[in-house]
C-alpha positions in Angstrom: -0.1 0.0 -0.2 1.2 3.7 -0.5 1.2 6.2 1.9 -2.0 7.4 1.1 -3.5 3.7 1.0 -2.3 3.6 5.1 -4.5 6.8 5.7 -7.5 5.5 3.8 -7.2 2.2 6.1 -6.9 4.1 9.2 -10.2 6.0 8.1 -11.9 2.7 7.3 -10.5 1.4 10.9 -12.1 4.5 12.7 -15.6 4.1 10.5 -15.8 0.4 11.4 -15.2 1.6 15.0 -17.9 3.8 15.1 -20.3 1.6 13.2 -19.4 -0.9 15.8 -20.1 1.8 18.8 -23.4 2.6 17.2 -24.5 -1.0 16.6 -23.7 -1.7 20.3 -25.5 1.0 21.3 -28.7 0.2 19.1 -28.6 -3.2 20.7 -28.7 -1.9 24.3 -30.8 1.4 23.7 -33.8 1.5 26.3 -36.1 3.9 24.4 -34.8 7.1 26.4 -35.8 10.5 25.2 -33.2 13.1 26.2 -31.2 11.5 28.9 -30.3 8.0 29.4 -31.4 6.0 32.6 -29.2 5.3 35.2 -26.9 2.5 34.9 -24.4 1.3 32.2 -25.4 2.9 28.8 -23.6 -0.2 26.9 -24.3 -3.9 27.9 -21.1 -6.0 28.0 -22.3 -8.5 25.0 -22.9 -6.2 22.3 -19.6 -4.4 23.1 -17.8 -7.2 23.0 -19.3 -8.9 20.0 -18.8 -5.3 18.4 -14.8 -5.2 19.5 -14.3 -8.6 18.3 -16.4 -7.7 14.9 -14.5 -4.5 14.4 -11.1 -6.4 15.2 -11.8 -9.1 13.0 -12.6 -6.5 10.2 -9.5 -5.0 10.8 -7.2 -7.7 10.8 -9.0 -8.6 7.4 -8.3 -5.5 5.8 -4.9 -5.4 6.9 -4.6 -9.1 5.5 -6.2 -7.8 2.1 -4.1 -4.5 1.7 -6.5 -3.0 -0.8 -7.3 0.7 0.1 -10.2 0.8 -2.4 -11.7 -2.4 -0.5 -11.1 -0.9 3.0 -12.8 2.3 1.9 -15.9 0.1 0.6 -15.9 -1.8 3.6 -16.0 1.1 6.1 -18.4 3.2 4.3 -20.8 0.1 4.0 -20.5 -0.7 7.6 -21.4 3.2 8.5 -24.4 2.8 6.0 -25.6 -0.8 7.5 -25.4 0.9 11.2 -27.4 4.0 9.8 -30.2 1.9 8.6 -30.5 0.1 11.7 -30.7 3.2 13.8 -33.0 4.7 11.4 -35.4 1.9 11.8 -34.8 1.7 15.6 -35.8 5.3 15.8 -38.6 5.1 13.6 -40.0 2.2 15.4 -39.9 4.0 18.7 -41.8 7.2 16.6 -44.6 4.8 15.8 -44.7 3.5 19.4 -45.0 7.1 20.7 -47.5 8.5 17.9 
């Protein structure tokens, strides 16, 4: 990989981490409105699963060593997380309405 390829790889890893955090938060979301309820905001199992998924995806990206593929994978992970969060918010809105 070139120097810019490593930058894109690092950016993809950040995207994967954000997507993993968002999915772990969605898995443990309790439907709070503005402020979270007392207690731990994230469950242990979703956080461990997200960390393992991010680690596996990072290892896979390092093994493939293709900056274009890492960009696509990072963007795809964020898109999947956004779709899940949007569906969760729409479902919550439908319950309240």
